[in-house]
Phi, psi and omega in degrees: 000137175281135181288143178278165183267169183239130180247122181254122179235127175233163174184161171287157178301134177093009181265352178091016179299321181288324177295312178302316173303311179305317179294316180302313184293342173281353180266099188296340183289337181274352182039050181271139173239157185242135175275151177268122176286158179252151178215154177264000180279167176281157175289149180250139177049240182267011182298141182237143176301136176088351181251284179287318181204164170264113181268121178246159168282162179304322181291322176294317181301304185291331170303307185291335175294312180295333172287348183077025181288342183259143173273334171198151178203163176202151172260106194282314172231156191302121182091344181249112179253150169229148181196173176243126178275137177309321183304322181288317175308310183296317179310306185290312182289324180295338182274002182088359180274158177262127183274126176251123186244133182252092188223164181290166192299319178300310177302316177301310186292331176293316184287328174296316178296326179285325186255349175046243188294343183277358184228145173239134180250129180239135172245127178264123182246146175285163177299324183195164179291333177293319175292323178300316178302313186293317174304310175303319182290327184290339179290335183049038182243353189240149177283169176308304184301319182293314180301315180300318180296313177305313179299318180294319180291315179312313184296320181297312183293327181293334169305336187259358188297325186297341178275353181273152183297321184222152170231134183230123179274118178267081174263348179211113185305312178307306187292320180300315184293328175290320181291317179298317181303315180297314174307314185289319176307315176303313181297307183296317186289314176313316187275354180278338187268000000 
């Protein structure tokens, strides 16, 4: 069985990345699989270990970091880490499926460096920072402080976009989703020959 490829996607909050990924996952021709991330936080609500996340204690998480078990990880909030286990990447790609990863910019660059030609990185950009602010405000789910934090983080993340294989501007969701799908098809097909 042919090993699957790795598609890495990053974007600032509010750019439509999750919606694009959901659409991609619905296309059976892409043979996409999603990795289950690990976290050191406690489960919320109905979350189950091995489904939404692999729930590890902070000590277990850091021990696995020390063992080199993660392809990428980050302490997002003090004492709360998130990461992707190498075993998850292998679980998906060894099954012949192509792994789609939704990760932050630093993690994305680390994964690309580790897997090189086996991975393709795509950065989703908003049309402008002003449009991103409008979208975040239209959600009506964040406080003013949260919106300003997200905008500041977005500007920081956008500074890394030049290091990605491809940049797609989401000024029209359908068009952006089609462009990303086309990039993925080209990457998968190129590697079949």
